[in-house]
VMD Tcl script that draws the C-alpha trace (Angstrom):
set ca {
  {96.61 123.11 105.53}
  {96.29 119.81 107.57}
  {92.23 119.89 105.95}
  {93.34 120.41 102.32}
  {95.90 117.51 102.48}
  {93.65 115.24 103.96}
  {90.70 115.70 101.34}
  {93.79 115.39 98.64}
  {94.87 111.93 100.62}
  {90.88 111.26 100.59}
  {90.46 111.70 96.47}
  {93.41 109.98 95.69}
  {92.40 106.96 97.88}
  {89.14 107.26 96.55}
  {90.79 107.15 92.66}
  {92.81 104.31 93.04}
  {90.25 101.74 94.72}
  {87.62 102.81 91.81}
  {84.90 104.38 94.69}
  {84.69 107.09 92.19}
  {83.13 106.72 88.35}
  {83.02 109.44 86.01}
  {80.08 109.73 83.26}
  {80.55 111.30 80.14}
  {79.60 115.43 79.66}
  {77.40 115.03 76.78}
  {76.32 118.24 74.84}
  {77.67 120.08 77.92}
  {74.92 118.44 80.18}
  {76.34 117.42 83.32}
  {74.75 114.17 84.51}
  {75.07 113.25 88.22}
  {77.99 110.76 88.44}
  {77.01 107.15 89.22}
  {78.22 105.71 92.47}
  {79.98 102.13 92.09}
  {79.50 99.37 94.88}
  {82.76 98.75 96.19}
  {83.97 96.90 99.36}
  {87.16 97.81 100.75}
  {88.03 93.74 101.23}
  {86.26 90.58 100.45}
  {87.84 88.29 103.10}
  {88.93 88.89 106.80}
  {90.71 87.07 108.73}
  {90.49 86.10 112.93}
  {92.61 84.20 115.06}
  {91.24 82.35 117.89}
  {89.92 84.92 120.37}
  {86.96 87.59 120.23}
  {87.34 90.55 118.14}
  {86.43 93.14 116.00}
  {87.50 94.56 112.52}
  {86.27 96.62 109.96}
  {85.47 97.51 106.39}
  {84.35 100.35 104.58}
  {81.63 99.94 101.82}
  {80.78 102.66 99.08}
  {76.95 102.43 97.82}
  {74.62 104.53 96.52}
  {72.08 103.34 98.02}
  {72.06 102.23 102.15}
  {73.35 98.41 102.12}
  {71.71 95.73 103.39}
  {73.51 93.12 105.49}
  {73.12 89.59 106.05}
  {74.63 86.24 107.88}
  {73.42 83.07 108.87}
  {76.31 82.41 111.07}
  {75.33 83.42 114.94}
  {79.17 83.63 115.77}
  {79.02 86.73 113.40}
  {78.15 90.08 115.00}
  {77.35 92.74 112.26}
  {77.36 96.59 112.69}
  {76.70 99.01 109.92}
  {77.58 102.60 110.36}
  {77.23 105.56 107.97}
  {80.07 108.36 107.42}
  {78.93 109.81 104.61}
  {76.04 109.78 101.67}
  {77.52 107.25 100.22}
  {80.89 105.69 102.39}
  {79.55 103.09 105.48}
  {81.61 101.11 107.61}
  {80.99 97.70 108.35}
  {82.02 96.56 111.98}
  {82.30 92.65 112.05}
  {82.70 91.02 115.46}
  {83.31 87.47 116.26}
  {82.91 85.21 119.02}
  {85.76 83.02 120.43}
  {86.29 79.59 118.39}
  {86.28 76.63 120.73}
  {86.35 74.58 117.63}
  {87.63 73.94 114.19}
  {88.66 76.63 111.80}
  {85.54 78.29 110.37}
  {84.13 79.90 107.72}
  {81.21 82.43 107.47}
  {80.05 84.46 104.51}
  {77.87 87.59 104.55}
  {76.19 88.95 102.14}
  {76.01 92.74 101.20}
  {73.55 94.42 98.65}
  {73.67 97.58 97.35}
  {70.33 97.89 95.15}
  {70.23 94.51 92.93}
  {73.41 94.01 92.86}
  {75.26 91.60 95.91}
  {79.22 90.72 96.90}
  {80.20 87.86 99.44}
  {82.22 88.33 102.34}
  {84.22 85.92 103.52}
  {85.10 85.90 107.50}
  {88.33 83.09 108.17}
  {88.58 82.39 112.07}
  {91.21 79.95 112.68}
  {91.52 77.58 116.08}
  {94.59 78.82 116.77}
  {95.07 81.61 119.17}
  {96.42 84.71 118.51}
  {100.65 84.66 119.16}
  {101.22 86.98 122.13}
  {104.31 89.98 121.53}
  {106.77 88.22 123.71}
  {106.14 84.32 121.64}
  {106.70 86.44 118.64}
  {109.99 87.60 120.14}
  {111.33 83.98 121.09}
  {110.23 82.78 117.85}
  {112.59 85.38 115.53}
  {115.03 85.57 118.79}
  {118.47 87.36 117.54}
  {118.68 88.26 113.92}
  {121.31 89.11 111.62}
  {121.68 91.67 108.67}
  {123.48 90.90 105.53}
  {124.26 94.75 105.58}
  {125.67 96.13 102.44}
  {124.85 92.93 100.31}
  {121.41 93.29 98.55}
  {121.01 96.70 99.78}
  {124.02 98.04 97.93}
  {124.42 99.89 94.30}
  {126.72 101.67 92.14}
  {125.59 104.38 89.46}
  {121.69 103.21 89.77}
  {122.04 99.96 89.96}
  {121.68 97.63 92.76}
  {124.37 95.01 92.95}
  {125.03 92.25 95.45}
  {128.26 92.33 95.26}
  {129.02 96.30 94.34}
  {129.93 97.08 98.18}
  {133.11 94.04 98.22}
  {130.93 92.00 100.04}
  {130.54 87.85 98.07}
  {127.55 86.48 96.87}
  {125.55 85.18 100.19}
  {126.16 81.04 100.38}
  {123.67 77.92 101.73}
  {126.93 77.51 103.79}
  {126.74 81.23 105.91}
  {123.04 80.28 106.22}
  {124.09 77.42 107.82}
  {126.59 78.35 109.96}
  {124.14 81.60 111.12}
  {121.60 78.80 112.16}
  {124.31 76.70 114.09}
  {125.02 79.81 115.90}
  {121.77 80.71 117.68}
  {120.20 82.99 115.75}
  {117.12 82.64 114.42}
  {116.13 85.18 111.79}
  {118.08 86.45 108.83}
  {117.06 89.92 107.24}
  {118.21 91.00 103.59}
  {117.45 94.76 103.17}
  {116.62 94.85 99.21}
  {117.65 97.79 96.82}
  {115.73 96.92 93.49}
  {117.12 100.42 91.32}
  {118.00 99.41 88.42}
  {116.09 96.25 88.14}
  {112.66 97.81 87.92}
  {111.19 98.38 84.24}
  {109.25 101.44 83.14}
  {105.71 102.42 83.84}
  {102.98 101.53 83.84}
  {104.32 97.87 84.72}
  {106.97 98.42 86.38}
  {108.44 94.87 86.13}
  {110.99 93.45 87.88}
  {114.10 91.65 86.22}
  {115.88 88.33 87.18}
  {116.98 89.92 90.56}
  {113.51 89.12 92.03}
  {114.83 85.25 91.47}
  {117.83 85.82 93.34}
  {116.20 87.28 96.09}
  {114.03 83.56 95.85}
  {117.37 81.76 96.24}
  {118.33 83.59 99.18}
  {114.74 82.78 100.95}
  {115.60 79.39 99.90}
  {118.99 79.34 101.62}
  {117.00 80.78 104.69}
  {114.03 77.74 104.46}
  {116.70 75.10 104.22}
  {118.71 76.22 107.01}
  {115.22 76.73 109.27}
  {116.05 80.35 109.83}
  {112.78 82.88 109.17}
  {113.60 86.04 106.46}
  {112.56 89.26 106.35}
  {113.20 91.14 102.74}
  {112.14 94.51 101.91}
  {112.83 97.68 99.71}
  {115.28 99.01 101.22}
  {117.44 102.17 99.45}
  {115.48 102.85 96.01}
  {115.30 106.94 96.31}
  {113.90 107.83 99.77}
  {116.45 110.15 102.05}
  {117.20 112.38 98.75}
  {119.04 109.70 96.84}
  {116.60 110.11 93.63}
  {115.79 107.39 92.86}
  {111.62 106.44 92.85}
  {111.03 105.86 95.69}
  {111.84 109.46 97.02}
  {109.59 111.06 99.52}
  {110.68 114.70 99.07}
  {108.89 115.67 95.75}
  {106.14 112.86 96.41}
  {105.41 114.92 99.68}
  {105.65 118.32 97.70}
  {103.34 117.28 95.18}
  {100.07 115.07 94.98}
  {100.17 113.83 91.12}
  {103.73 113.09 92.16}
  {103.03 111.16 95.24}
  {99.86 109.32 93.36}
  {102.89 108.19 90.64}
  {105.24 106.74 93.79}
  {102.07 105.07 95.23}
  {101.03 103.57 92.17}
  {104.79 101.80 91.31}
  {104.76 100.42 95.38}
  {101.95 98.76 94.85}
  {103.35 97.31 91.67}
  {106.49 96.62 92.91}
  {105.08 95.23 96.23}
  {102.29 93.08 94.12}
  {105.06 91.38 92.15}
  {107.26 90.36 94.95}
  {104.27 89.09 97.10}
  {102.81 86.67 93.97}
  {106.66 85.91 93.66}
  {105.82 84.15 97.23}
  {102.46 83.41 97.72}
  {102.79 80.00 98.30}
  {106.33 80.71 100.74}
  {105.58 80.01 104.61}
  {105.12 81.95 107.16}
  {108.81 82.45 107.87}
  {109.28 84.88 105.40}
  {108.13 88.08 106.53}
  {107.48 91.34 104.42}
  {108.84 94.97 105.63}
  {107.85 97.76 104.00}
  {110.52 100.60 103.60}
  {113.82 100.97 105.14}
  {114.46 104.72 106.96}
  {112.02 106.72 104.76}
  {112.89 110.50 105.58}
  {112.84 113.22 103.10}
  {116.11 114.18 103.47}
  {117.32 115.22 106.68}
  {117.11 112.43 108.68}
  {113.73 113.66 110.63}
  {115.12 116.95 111.04}
  {113.68 117.82 108.29}
  {110.29 119.41 107.05}
  {108.21 116.84 109.24}
  {109.05 118.87 112.33}
  {107.42 122.11 110.59}
  {104.36 120.88 108.08}
  {101.87 119.92 110.72}
  {102.51 116.06 110.41}
  {101.91 115.75 106.46}
  {104.92 113.77 105.67}
  {103.93 111.54 108.89}
  {100.53 110.88 107.53}
  {101.96 110.33 103.96}
  {104.23 107.59 105.09}
  {101.20 106.39 107.35}
  {99.43 106.18 103.81}
  {102.67 104.40 102.19}
  {102.64 101.92 104.54}
  {98.62 101.27 103.90}
  {99.67 100.45 100.27}
  {101.94 98.21 101.06}
  {99.08 96.38 103.30}
  {96.90 96.81 100.60}
  {99.14 94.98 98.06}
  {100.47 92.33 99.63}
  {96.73 91.19 101.21}
  {95.59 91.25 97.83}
  {97.63 88.55 96.26}
  {95.90 86.03 98.67}
  {97.32 82.62 99.40}
  {100.10 82.79 102.42}
  {100.28 86.46 102.00}
  {96.81 86.84 103.14}
  {97.76 86.49 106.61}
  {102.00 86.89 106.45}
  {103.36 88.87 109.38}
  {104.02 92.00 107.80}
  {106.81 95.15 109.32}
  {105.58 98.69 109.05}
  {108.44 101.44 110.62}
  {107.56 104.94 111.47}
  {109.88 108.22 110.04}
  {113.65 107.67 109.29}
  {113.20 104.42 110.94}
  {114.05 104.99 114.08}
  {112.64 104.74 117.34}
  {112.92 108.71 118.25}
  {109.84 109.57 115.78}
  {107.82 105.99 116.05}
  {104.71 108.02 117.95}
  {103.89 109.20 114.53}
  {103.54 105.79 113.18}
  {99.88 104.40 112.77}
  {99.40 101.56 111.90}
  {97.89 100.32 108.65}
  {94.29 98.72 108.60}
  {94.73 94.97 108.23}
  {92.46 92.51 106.98}
  {94.52 89.95 109.15}
  {94.07 90.56 113.13}
  {97.09 90.08 114.84}
  {99.77 89.98 111.60}
  {101.76 93.29 111.92}
  {104.43 93.95 113.36}
  {106.58 97.01 113.94}
  {110.20 97.85 112.76}
  {112.26 100.05 114.96}
  {116.30 100.80 114.31}
  {118.27 102.12 117.27}
  {122.12 102.95 117.15}
  {122.46 104.52 120.28}
  {125.04 105.74 121.57}
  {125.87 106.60 117.95}
  {129.63 107.62 119.02}
  {129.65 104.50 120.68}
  {128.74 101.78 118.61}
  {129.29 103.61 115.31}
  {131.63 106.16 114.76}
  {132.01 109.84 114.34}
  {134.18 112.59 112.99}
  {135.88 114.10 116.12}
  {136.96 117.94 115.94}
  {140.27 116.80 113.97}
  {138.59 115.52 111.23}
  {139.45 112.38 112.31}
  {137.43 109.20 111.98}
  {136.87 106.96 115.37}
  {134.68 106.07 117.96}
  {133.99 105.85 121.90}
  {136.32 103.13 122.88}
  {134.26 102.84 126.63}
  {130.27 103.02 127.44}
  {128.30 102.65 130.74}
  {128.56 103.11 134.55}
  {132.09 101.73 134.50}
  {133.90 103.79 131.58}
  {136.45 106.13 132.16}
  {135.71 109.72 131.66}
  {136.53 110.70 128.18}
  {136.40 107.50 127.06}
  {132.69 107.70 126.80}
  {129.82 109.42 125.09}
  {129.10 111.91 128.25}
  {125.33 113.02 128.31}
  {124.28 109.94 125.92}
  {122.44 106.86 126.34}
  {124.00 104.94 128.79}
  {122.25 101.23 130.73}
  {119.05 103.01 131.82}
  {118.90 105.23 129.00}
  {118.58 101.93 126.84}
  {116.02 100.93 129.15}
  {114.06 103.79 129.15}
  {114.06 103.53 125.11}
  {113.12 100.03 125.08}
  {110.32 100.56 128.06}
  {108.55 103.23 125.78}
  {108.31 100.62 122.80}
  {107.08 98.20 125.72}
  {104.17 100.38 126.42}
  {103.32 101.99 123.03}
  {103.24 98.59 121.58}
  {104.19 95.08 123.12}
  {101.70 95.82 126.54}
  {99.03 96.01 123.59}
  {100.02 92.79 121.91}
  {101.91 94.46 119.04}
  {105.28 92.77 118.30}
  {108.12 94.75 117.90}
  {112.11 93.84 116.52}
  {115.04 96.10 116.47}
  {115.53 96.04 112.78}
  {119.30 97.21 112.84}
  {121.69 97.57 115.98}
  {125.09 97.05 115.93}
  {128.61 97.56 117.41}
  {131.53 98.09 115.61}
  {134.91 95.45 116.31}
  {137.33 96.48 118.74}
  {141.12 95.58 119.31}
  {141.37 92.63 122.28}
  {140.97 93.64 125.95}
  {139.27 96.37 127.09}
  {137.58 98.06 124.48}
  {136.40 94.67 123.43}
  {135.37 94.04 126.03}
  {133.24 96.76 126.87}
  {132.18 96.11 123.02}
  {130.80 92.51 124.12}
  {129.25 94.74 127.80}
  {127.32 96.70 125.58}
  {126.08 93.63 122.92}
  {124.82 92.04 125.75}
  {123.15 94.39 127.81}
  {121.72 95.86 124.51}
  {120.03 92.20 123.69}
  {118.56 91.65 127.15}
  {117.26 95.20 127.89}
  {115.09 94.33 124.69}
  {114.13 91.07 125.21}
  {112.82 91.93 128.92}
  {110.82 94.12 127.15}
  {109.35 92.01 124.14}
  {111.44 93.19 121.50}
  {113.48 91.01 119.44}
  {117.11 92.60 118.10}
  {118.67 91.88 114.79}
  {122.76 92.98 114.58}
  {123.56 95.45 111.75}
  {126.66 93.09 110.09}
  {128.06 95.83 107.58}
  {130.82 93.11 106.21}
  {133.67 95.14 107.46}
  {136.06 92.84 108.82}
  {138.76 95.22 110.27}
  {139.12 96.53 113.68}
  {138.10 100.15 114.51}
  {135.50 102.53 113.36}
  {133.38 101.64 110.31}
  {134.10 97.85 110.96}
  {131.13 95.99 111.79}
  {131.26 92.12 110.77}
  {130.50 89.47 113.04}
  {130.42 86.43 110.20}
  {132.58 85.99 107.04}
  {130.38 86.36 104.29}
  {132.30 83.61 102.17}
  {132.78 80.99 104.81}
  {130.52 81.74 107.67}
  {133.29 81.98 109.91}
  {133.41 84.55 113.20}
  {135.31 87.67 112.48}
  {137.77 88.20 115.38}
  {136.38 87.00 118.65}
  {132.87 87.12 117.49}
  {131.77 83.64 118.64}
  {131.69 84.51 122.67}
  {130.28 87.97 121.29}
  {127.31 86.27 119.97}
  {127.29 83.82 122.57}
  {126.78 86.30 124.78}
  {123.35 88.23 122.86}
  {121.84 84.91 121.88}
  {121.72 84.25 125.91}
  {120.67 87.89 126.32}
  {117.74 87.15 124.24}
  {116.87 83.53 125.55}
  {117.96 82.80 128.93}
  {115.34 83.49 131.72}
  {116.52 81.95 134.18}
  {115.96 84.29 137.82}
  {119.52 84.23 137.94}
  {120.19 85.90 134.62}
  {118.79 89.71 134.57}
  {119.85 92.96 133.40}
  {121.29 93.40 137.17}
  {123.55 90.25 136.91}
  {124.84 92.02 133.36}
  {125.51 95.40 135.14}
  {127.44 93.84 138.01}
  {129.89 92.12 135.98}
  {130.41 95.08 133.61}
  {134.28 95.47 132.83}
  {136.17 96.82 135.83}
  {136.42 100.29 136.28}
  {140.38 101.52 135.95}
  {141.91 102.44 139.25}
  {142.45 106.16 138.89}
  {138.77 106.70 137.72}
  {137.84 105.18 141.13}
  {136.36 107.20 144.28}
}
mol new
graphics top color blue
foreach p $ca { graphics top sphere $p radius 0.5 }
foreach p [lrange $ca 0 end-1] q [lrange $ca 1 end] { graphics top cylinder $p $q radius 0.2 }
display resetview
């Protein structure tokens, strides 16, 4: 079963990149197919450090490879009868930016591979986390939709403004994430032309640039998770032809988005998709299909990277965010980073809403929409989610991400986390404690947290706004909450530690003390 799936994927890949060319069957005499000469990428990008990247070549004969530069080392390995892998290793660059040309020849046909190496070092995962800083999501805004049509205001939030972005910047936030749903704004096959919604997204990107903020945009809902729109993972996982159709649309939609921003600076980050799953949030067929769905998502991520990089310009080296199955940290071990012609320019995104019954909401046994009001080692019995994630549990989650990615110099951002607004007093104190502890624990592991603001301006379950979308002013007492989170991701002084936060948790109630 797994072997058949791999063969199907290989076939679809070869078809999509033009590796196979079919000749006419004249008079029912089958002639051997001609093998087209194809190279997977025509440009590779390296930072200052010595490093190695690779690409595949399809050729009818053994290719000849040459490069006059002594700082480029080439190694060609045959993988199949007609597919080869070329490993390109560059020496450390001690001077200015430099370029080399590699000539690849198949018979009488030649192609050029360009090697670009920067004089600037690759940023470390911790440097990227510092650059991203504390982030903020405009949730239920550009991602909202009604009757199959995405609309900026359909969830009741007013339109985003330049003034809001200025105030977000003044609060100490460095990055905004603008989830974008595109349904109802994409034309029919074969071109899938996006309408003027793309220009509205560009206007919002301009708000971020003018305010001096980084900004992340993505494809957010669009059907994944069983909603039945074009980006529908379940039928694509069940049918190869359907998957090829979806991948074609992914390629064309992301190509349009990328071309619109081909000259936009590095403050703009593209994130492939949001929380891709089959409708069962990680508890579905992914647990029994021998990795089929995990592999398919990894394939979609490769389509995304290839589409963006192919547009050139700033997109050739722009940071790109990729996430694992269902978007959370729980199944991140199944994520395989896409092959990227640009070394060190991929970011991993995870979501963390742990413990969900404290930081978000749930229905209790009586059907009431509620939440646990306390959290952590000083919480009162019965008022916190027992047997769920506490301080040590959060640290374990973030240490696991650090070991898997940060320690290998792969930057990670927590694209969504939250804690709903609570009444002033003890409940609000536990909320602030959680938010500060969360952000500090993430920061210490080299992770950048991005708060999910859902626009709900009330108090209690489901009410998660920290900024008024219209005025940019703080909701309730969130000025202190934001200040604590900003400090958590920026203050590395020796006296400010997780232990110092732990020690000033809200006091335990008298009756709960031993």
